[in-house]
C-alpha positions in Angstrom: 7.9 -18.3 3.8 11.5 -16.9 3.4 13.4 -17.2 0.2 15.0 -20.6 -0.2 18.3 -19.1 -1.3 21.5 -20.7 -0.1 24.0 -18.4 -1.9 25.2 -15.8 0.6 25.8 -13.0 -2.0 22.2 -13.3 -3.5 20.7 -13.6 0.0 22.5 -10.4 1.0 21.2 -8.6 -2.1 17.6 -9.7 -1.4 17.8 -8.6 2.2 19.1 -5.2 1.2 16.2 -4.6 -1.2 13.7 -5.7 1.4 12.6 -9.0 -0.2 11.3 -11.1 2.6 8.9 -13.6 1.0 9.0 -14.9 -2.6 6.1 -14.6 -5.0 4.4 -17.7 -6.4 6.6 -17.8 -9.6 9.8 -17.3 -7.5 8.8 -20.1 -5.2 8.0 -22.4 -8.2 11.4 -21.9 -10.0 13.3 -22.4 -6.8 11.8 -25.8 -6.0 14.3 -28.6 -5.8 13.0 -30.4 -8.9 13.9 -27.4 -11.1 17.6 -27.3 -10.5 19.6 -27.6 -13.7 16.5 -28.2 -15.9 15.0 -26.3 -18.8 11.9 -24.4 -17.6 8.7 -23.4 -19.5 7.0 -20.9 -17.2 3.7 -19.1 -17.5 3.3 -16.2 -15.1 1.4 -12.9 -14.9 2.9 -9.6 -15.8 4.4 -8.0 -12.7 4.7 -11.3 -10.7 8.5 -10.9 -10.2 9.7 -13.0 -13.2 13.0 -11.2 -13.5 14.1 -11.9 -9.9 12.7 -15.5 -10.4 14.9 -16.4 -13.3 17.8 -14.5 -11.8 17.7 -16.7 -8.8 17.1 -19.8 -10.9 20.3 -19.2 -12.8 22.4 -19.0 -9.6 22.9 -22.8 -9.4 24.2 -22.8 -13.0 26.5 -19.8 -13.0 27.5 -19.5 -9.3 27.1 -23.0 -7.8 28.4 -22.9 -4.2 30.6 -19.9 -4.9 29.8 -16.4 -3.7 31.6 -14.7 -6.6 31.2 -15.0 -10.4 34.1 -16.8 -12.1 36.4 -15.0 -14.5 35.3 -15.2 -18.1 35.7 -13.4 -21.4 32.6 -14.6 -23.2 29.2 -14.3 -21.5 27.7 -17.1 -19.5 24.0 -16.0 -19.6 22.0 -14.5 -22.5 18.7 -12.8 -21.7 16.4 -11.9 -24.6 13.6 -9.4 -24.1 11.1 -8.0 -26.7 11.6 -4.3 -26.1 14.3 -1.8 -25.2 12.5 -0.7 -22.0 12.0 -4.3 -20.8 15.7 -5.2 -21.6 16.9 -2.2 -19.6 14.6 -3.0 -16.8 15.9 -6.6 -16.7 19.5 -5.3 -16.8 18.8 -3.1 -13.8 17.2 -5.9 -11.8 20.0 -8.4 -12.5 22.6 -5.7 -11.7 21.4 -5.3 -8.0 20.7 -9.0 -7.6 24.2 -10.0 -8.6 26.0 -6.9 -7.2 27.7 -8.7 -4.3 28.6 -11.6 -6.6 30.7 -9.3 -8.8 28.8 -10.0 -12.0 29.4 -7.8 -15.0 26.1 -7.3 -16.9 25.8 -5.6 -20.3 22.8 -4.4 -22.3 22.6 -4.5 -26.1 19.4 -2.9 -27.4 18.3 -1.0 -30.5 18.6 2.8 -30.4 21.9 2.7 -28.5 25.4 3.1 -29.8 26.3 -0.3 -31.3 30.0 0.4 -31.4 30.2 1.2 -27.7 28.3 -2.1 -27.0 30.9 -3.9 -29.2 33.8 -2.4 -27.2 32.2 -3.4 -23.9 31.5 -7.0 -25.2 35.2 -7.2 -26.1 36.2 -6.5 -22.5 34.2 -9.5 -21.3 31.1 -9.9 -19.2 29.0 -12.5 -17.4 25.4 -11.5 -18.5 24.2 -10.0 -21.7 20.6 -8.6 -21.9 19.3 -7.5 -25.2 16.6 -7.3 -27.9 16.5 -9.9 -30.6 17.5 -7.7 -33.5 20.5 -6.1 -31.8 21.7 -9.5 -30.4 21.5 -11.1 -33.9 23.5 -8.2 -35.3 26.3 -8.6 -32.8 26.5 -12.3 -33.3 26.7 -11.9 -37.1 29.5 -9.3 -36.7 31.4 -11.5 -34.3 31.1 -9.1 -31.4 29.0 -11.5 -29.3 30.5 -15.0 -28.9 28.2 -17.7 -27.4 30.8 -20.5 -27.1 30.8 -20.4 -23.3 27.1 -19.8 -22.9 25.6 -21.8 -20.0 22.0 -20.5 -20.1 19.5 -18.6 -22.3 16.4 -16.8 -21.0 13.5 -15.7 -23.2 11.5 -13.1 -21.3 8.0 -12.4 -22.5 8.4 -14.9 -25.3 4.8 -14.4 -26.5 5.4 -10.7 -27.1 8.5 -11.4 -29.1 6.5 -13.7 -31.4 3.7 -11.1 -31.6 6.3 -8.5 -32.7 7.6 -10.7 -35.4 11.0 -11.8 -33.9 10.6 -15.5 -34.7 13.5 -15.5 -37.2 15.8 -13.7 -34.9 15.0 -16.0 -32.0 15.6 -19.1 -34.0 18.9 -17.7 -35.3 20.1 -16.9 -31.7 19.0 -20.2 -30.2 20.5 -22.2 -33.1 23.8 -20.4 -32.5 23.9 -21.2 -28.8 25.6 -24.4 -27.5 23.4 -27.4 -27.3 24.2 -28.2 -23.7 23.0 -24.9 -22.3 19.9 -24.4 -20.1 16.9 -22.7 -21.7 14.4 -20.8 -19.5 11.3 -19.6 -21.4 8.9 -17.2 -19.6 5.6 -16.1 -21.1 2.3 -14.7 -19.9 0.5 -17.4 -21.9 1.7 -20.7 -23.4 0.1 -20.5 -26.8 0.6 -23.0 -29.6 3.6 -21.1 -31.0 5.3 -20.9 -27.7 4.8 -24.6 -27.1 6.3 -25.4 -30.5 9.3 -23.1 -29.8 9.8 -24.9 -26.5 9.7 -28.3 -28.1 12.3 -27.3 -30.7 14.8 -25.6 -28.5 14.3 -27.1 -25.0 15.2 -30.5 -23.6 12.9 -32.2 -21.2 11.5 -28.8 -20.0 9.6 -28.6 -16.8 6.3 -26.8 -17.3 5.3 -24.4 -14.5 1.9 -22.7 -14.5 1.6 -20.2 -11.7 -1.9 -19.0 -12.6 -5.0 -20.7 -13.8 -6.1 -20.3 -17.4 -8.0 -17.1 -18.1 -7.6 -16.0 -14.5 -7.4 -12.2 -14.1 -4.9 -10.5 -11.8 -6.1 -10.9 -8.2 -4.7 -7.6 -7.1 -6.5 -5.5 -9.7 -10.0 -4.1 -9.4 -11.8 -3.8 -12.8 -14.3 -1.0 -13.5 -16.3 -0.3 -16.6 -17.4 3.3 -17.0 -20.5 4.1 -19.0 -19.8 7.2 -21.1 -21.5 9.1 -23.9 -19.5 8.6 -27.1 -18.5 12.2 -27.6 -17.5 12.6 -23.9 -14.7 10.0 -23.7 -12.1 12.7 -23.0 -14.3 14.4 -20.5 -14.8 11.1 -18.6 -11.1 10.4 -18.7 -10.3 13.8 -17.3 -12.7 13.3 -14.4 -11.4 9.8 -13.6 -7.8 11.1 -13.5 -8.9 14.0 -11.2 -11.0 11.8 -8.9 -8.3 9.0 -8.6 -5.4 11.5 -8.2 -2.7 8.8 -8.7 -0.1 7.9 -11.3 -1.9 6.5 -14.3 -1.2 4.8 -17.6 -3.7 5.5 -20.4 -3.9 3.2 -23.4 -4.9 4.3 -26.9 -5.2 2.3 -30.1 -3.2 4.5 -32.5 -0.3 6.9 -32.5 -2.7 9.7 -33.6 -4.9 9.1 -30.6 -1.9 9.2 -28.3 -0.7 12.5 -29.8 -4.1 14.1 -29.7 -5.0 13.0 -26.1 -1.5 14.0 -24.8 -1.9 17.5 -26.3 -5.4 17.9 -24.8 -4.4 16.7 -21.4 -1.4 19.0 -21.2 -3.6 21.9 -22.3 -6.0 21.1 -19.5 -3.2 21.3 -16.9 -2.1 17.7 -16.5 1.6 16.7 -16.3 1.6 14.0 -19.0 4.1 12.1 -21.1 3.4 10.3 -24.4 4.9 7.0 -25.6 4.4 5.8 -29.1 6.4 4.2 -32.0 7.1 7.5 -33.7 9.3 8.8 -30.8 13.1 8.6 -31.0 15.0 6.8 -28.3 16.0 10.1 -26.7 12.4 11.2 -26.6 11.3 7.9 -25.1 14.1 8.0 -22.5 13.0 11.6 -21.5 9.4 10.5 -21.2 10.3 7.5 -19.1 12.6 9.6 -16.9 9.8 12.1 -16.3 7.4 9.3 -15.3 9.8 7.6 -13.0 11.0 10.6 -11.1 7.4 12.0 -10.7 7.6 15.0 -13.0 4.8 13.4 -15.1 1.7 11.9 -13.5 0.0 10.5 -16.6 1.5 8.4 -19.4 -0.5 8.0 -22.7 0.8 5.1 -24.7 0.0 2.5 -27.4 0.1 -1.2 -26.7 3.5 -1.7 -28.5 5.2 1.3 -26.9 4.1 0.2 -23.4 5.3 -3.4 -23.6 7.9 -4.1 -20.9 7.1 -0.7 -19.3 7.5 -0.9 -15.5 6.4 2.3 -13.7 6.8 2.4 -9.9 3.7 3.2 -7.9 1.4 2.8 -10.8 -2.1 2.5 -9.3 -4.4 3.1 -12.3 -4.7 1.8 -15.9 -7.3 3.4 -18.2 -8.3 1.9 -21.5 -9.3 5.0 -23.5 -9.8 2.7 -26.5 -11.2 -0.8 -25.9 -8.6 -3.6 -26.2 -8.8 -5.7 -29.3 -8.7 -9.1 -27.4 -8.5 -10.7 -24.0 -4.7 -11.0 -24.1 -4.3 -7.3 -24.8 -6.7 -6.5 -22.0 -5.0 -8.6 -19.4 -1.5 -7.4 -20.5 -2.6 -3.7 -20.3 -4.2 -4.2 -16.9 -1.1 -6.1 -15.7 0.9 -2.9 -15.7 -0.7 -2.1 -12.3 -1.2 -4.4 -9.3 2.5 -5.4 -9.3 4.6 -6.9 -6.5 1.6 -7.2 -4.1 0.3 -3.6 -4.7 -3.4 -3.0 -5.4 -4.4 -1.5 -8.7 -7.4 -0.4 -10.7 -8.1 -1.1 -14.4 -10.8 1.1 -16.0 -12.6 0.5 -19.3 -14.2 3.6 -20.9 -17.3 2.1 -22.6 -19.5 4.1 -25.0 -23.0 2.9 -25.2 -22.6 1.5 -28.7 -19.6 -0.6 -27.5 -21.2 -2.1 -24.4 -21.8 -5.5 -25.9 -18.1 -5.7 -27.0 -16.9 -4.7 -23.6 -19.2 -7.3 -21.9 -17.8 -10.0 -24.2 -14.2 -8.9 -23.5 -14.8 -9.0 -19.7 -16.5 -12.4 -20.0 -13.6 -13.9 -22.0 -11.0 -12.5 -19.5 -13.1 -13.8 -16.6 -12.9 -10.3 -15.1 -15.7 -9.3 -12.8 -16.0 -5.6 -13.5 -18.1 -3.0 -11.6 -20.2 -0.9 -13.9 -20.1 2.7 -12.8 -20.8 6.3 -14.0 -18.0 8.7 -14.6 -17.3 11.1 -11.7 -19.2 14.4 -11.9 -17.6 17.8 -11.1 -19.5 17.7 -7.8 -17.9 14.3 -6.9 -14.5 15.6 -7.7 -14.9 18.8 -5.6 -16.0 16.6 -2.7 -12.9 14.5 -3.1 -10.7 17.6 -3.3 -12.2 18.9 -0.1 -11.5 15.5 1.6 -7.9 15.4 0.4 -7.4 19.0 1.5 -8.7 18.3 5.0 -6.3 15.4 5.3 -3.4 17.2 3.7 -0.1 15.9 5.2 1.2 19.4 6.0 -1.7 19.8 8.4 -0.5 16.9 10.5 3.2 17.9 10.7 4.7 19.8 13.6 5.7 23.2 12.3 9.2 24.4 12.9 10.1 27.7 14.6 10.6 29.6 11.4 7.2 28.6 10.1 5.6 29.5 13.4 7.2 32.9 13.4 6.0 33.7 9.9 2.5 32.4 10.8 2.4 34.7 13.7 3.3 37.7 11.6 0.6 36.7 9.1 -2.0 36.5 11.9 -1.0 40.0 13.0 -1.7 41.4 9.5 -4.5 39.2 8.2 -7.6 37.6 9.6 -7.5 33.8 10.1 -10.3 33.1 7.6 -8.5 35.0 4.9 -5.3 33.0 5.5 -7.3 29.8 5.4 -9.0 30.8 2.2 -5.6 31.6 0.6 -4.3 28.2 1.7 -7.2 26.5 0.0 -6.6 28.5 -3.2 -2.9 27.7 -3.2 -3.5 24.0 -2.5 -5.9 23.7 -5.4 -4.4 26.1 -7.9 -2.6 23.4 -9.9 -5.6 21.1 -10.2 -7.2 20.8 -13.7 -10.8 21.9 -14.0 -13.3 19.0 -14.0 -15.3 18.4 -17.2 -19.0 18.2 -17.6 -20.2 14.6 -18.2 -23.6 13.2 -19.0 -24.9 10.5 -16.6 -26.7 7.9 -18.6 -29.9 6.3 -17.2 -29.4 2.8 -15.8 -29.6 -0.1 -18.2 -32.9 -2.1 -18.1 -32.9 -5.3 -16.0 -33.4 -7.4 -19.2 -31.8 -6.0 -22.3 -34.0 -6.2 -25.4 -33.3 -9.1 -27.8 -31.4 -8.5 -31.0 -33.8 -6.7 -33.3 -34.3 -7.7 -37.0 -32.9 -5.5 -39.7 -34.7 -2.3 -40.5 -37.6 -2.3 -43.0 -36.8 -1.4 -46.5 -40.4 -0.2 -47.0 -40.7 3.5 -48.0 -44.3 3.8 -46.7 -45.4 5.3 -43.4 -46.7 1.9 -42.2 -45.1 0.1 -39.3 -41.6 -1.2 -39.6 -40.5 -4.8 -38.8 -37.8 -3.3 -36.5 -40.5 -2.2 -34.0 -39.1 -4.2 -31.1 -38.6 -1.1 -28.9 -41.6 -0.3 -26.7 -42.4 3.1 -25.3 -39.5 4.7 -27.0 -38.7 8.3 -27.7 -39.4 9.6 -31.2 -37.1 11.8 -33.2 -37.3 13.3 -36.7 -34.7 13.6 -39.4 -35.1 16.1 -42.2 -34.7 13.5 -44.9 -37.6 11.7 -46.7 -38.6 10.0 -49.9 -37.8 13.2 -51.8 -34.2 12.6 -50.9 -34.4 8.8 -51.6 -34.3 8.0 -47.8 -33.8 4.3 -47.2 -33.4 2.4 -43.9 -30.3 0.7 -45.3 -28.3 4.0 -45.0 -30.5 5.8 -42.5 -29.7 3.3 -39.7 -25.9 3.8 -39.9 -26.4 7.5 -40.1 -28.6 7.5 -37.0 -26.2 5.2 -35.1 -23.2 7.4 -35.9 -24.9 10.7 -35.0 -26.2 9.5 -31.7 -23.5 7.0 -30.6 -25.9 4.1 -30.3 -26.2 0.6 -31.9 -29.0 -0.5 -34.3 -30.5 -2.5 -31.4 -31.6 0.7 -29.8 -33.5 1.9 -32.9 -37.2 0.9 -33.1 -39.8 1.8 -35.7 -38.8 3.9 -38.7 -41.4 5.9 -40.7 -40.4 7.5 -43.9 -42.5 10.4 -45.3 -42.1 12.7 -48.2 -39.9 15.3 -46.6 -38.9 13.7 -43.2 -38.3 10.5 -41.4 -39.4 9.7 -37.9 -37.7 7.0 -35.9 -38.0 5.6 -32.4 -35.1 5.3 -29.9 -35.1 2.9 -26.9 -35.9 4.7 -23.6 -32.6 3.9 -21.9 -30.6 5.4 -24.9 -32.8 8.4 -25.8 -31.1 10.9 -23.5 -27.6 10.0 -24.6 -28.7 9.9 -28.2 -30.1 13.5 -28.0 -27.0 14.8 -26.3 -24.6 13.1 -28.8 -26.6 14.3 -31.8 -26.6 17.9 -30.5 -22.9 17.8 -29.6 -22.0 16.7 -33.1 -24.0 19.5 -34.7 -26.7 17.2 -36.2 -29.3 19.9 -36.5 -31.4 17.7 -38.8 -32.2 15.4 -35.9 -34.8 16.8 -33.5 -37.3 15.4 -31.0 -40.6 14.6 -32.5 -44.1 13.4 -31.6 -45.2 9.9 -32.5 -46.3 9.5 -36.2 -49.9 8.7 -35.2 -50.4 11.8 -33.1 -49.4 14.5 -35.6 -48.9 13.0 -39.0 -47.1 15.3 -41.5 -49.4 17.2 -43.9 -49.3 15.6 -47.4 -47.7 17.7 -50.1 -50.5 19.1 -52.4 -49.9 21.2 -55.4 -53.5 21.7 -56.4 -55.5 20.2 -59.4 -53.7 19.5 -62.6 -53.7 22.5 -64.9 -54.5 22.0 -68.6 -51.8 22.7 -71.1 -52.2 26.3 -72.5 -50.9 27.8 -75.7 -50.8 31.6 -75.6 -51.4 31.8 -79.3 -53.9 29.0 -79.9 -55.6 28.8 -76.5 -56.2 25.6 -74.5 -55.0 22.5 -76.2 -57.9 20.4 -77.6 -58.0 16.7 -77.5 -57.7 15.0 -80.8 -58.3 11.5 -82.1 -55.3 9.3 -82.5 -54.3 8.8 -86.1 -54.1 5.3 -87.5 -50.7 3.6 -87.4 -50.4 3.6 -91.1 -51.2 7.3 -91.3 -48.7 8.2 -88.6 -45.8 6.1 -89.8 -46.4 5.2 -93.4 -44.3 8.0 -94.7 -41.4 7.0 -92.5 -41.3 3.3 -93.5 -38.8 2.1 -96.0 -39.6 -0.2 -98.9 -38.7 -3.4 -97.1 -41.0 -2.5 -94.1 -43.9 -1.8 -96.5 -43.5 -5.2 -98.2 -43.6 -6.9 -94.8 -46.7 -5.0 -93.8 -48.5 -5.8 -97.1 -47.6 -9.5 -96.8 -49.0 -9.6 -93.3 -52.2 -8.1 -94.5 -52.0 -4.9 -92.5 -53.4 -1.6 -93.8 
């Protein structure tokens, strides 16, 4: 279905950009019943919301005219949560209204506020900005809203999450009451609905996706990894996929560490986090957009509003905290009809959390193992055999040089050199541990570990046919399951559900690990340098020898010989000389000797 756009200038801009058919959100906002009304729209990230509200505003600011009217104060105000999203919206509206002669300005934090004030004084049709900077310009009198005809809140849920409620309420209160208000959000939560009721009039609600519905153009994968091999698994996934990727971390420190490690391995990577200056952020984004960087490592906040072209892969190096974060992260790929892949790195001890997250997001993920070095080498060979240069027709200069090479060098040597040159820039794959498959029916949640210090059976013994390990801590070191279980879980990267029986002896403790987790547990404990944890035989097969110090020796006095037993003296004889007068009277009154 072609775009239902009647304005010639906008239709020309769409045709020049190759827009042939509208997305679902674009069709919804261009329906006849939406004209002139306030809109409350929920749509997925990457569904074309910017072009959607740009087209929806045409009836308000253009009407039947092909050119924008002359004005000093802005007609449209677009509010975005982050600088990157605001600049992206500015770029989209610039080409969409290019042939209409619209003047569009951006006002965002981190830029020169005085330059923005001078441009606002010269007049414009659209202003796109972040809440804090827009409020500042309004308070200083640089931004006048007297002629405003429409306000757009893009990613309203993120603005509330970032704490911009006060700024939004200030801006909306300062806008004329008769303006249109278009509110776009990934989800219509309670706070968004309350904001809409306060500042919109008879708004038309548009839901372009079903509740809890994941992105249809994204393939979800969950990769089983050993806890200490997260970075190795990430390296192999990036190598195997060989496409532009966005990697999410939970903290700035994780971003900094992972970025340094990937660069050291030979990846062209850029980092985005809140600690970067605006100039550093712009440099990183420029490297990503022009292809100088293949991988971007970012925190959730830093990546909000980030739109990278040709982004095919999103990797969650740290598990998302909730369903909304997971869907928003994943929504960075699979945009504008392109297919994408969202990968969760799941250590064994976080599997239950990952399963719950996928279930809440209604995402059907494929559980896979990380690519091995052998898998990556096979993919490298396939990519080399299908290298684009091998399908091109060589020019005369290349043929002449090839002929000279063949005169001096054997063909197999030339082919070998080509292979080495083609793969010289590729980072080396990392070794990864392939975990055994999960059992068909996972064991039920086990009770807490026994607090008994004896070698008898523990109430935790819900693991059958497990593998036994020993820990060089026992009763002599006050070993207790209450602190042994967390120690074992941390050392081996497992959960307490994978721990079976625990036997505590004088100088060691033996414990049982579920069969499906034993291999990963041993590898993780060895990698973390836990020399105190070693494989062991079951307690019944080779019980530890009891500690025996021999028979008790009698006390011996070098001068007087062995001590001789003596009869106990009567109480009065032992203590009478130590009693005071009052104590003697009490004893006498009681009739004691």
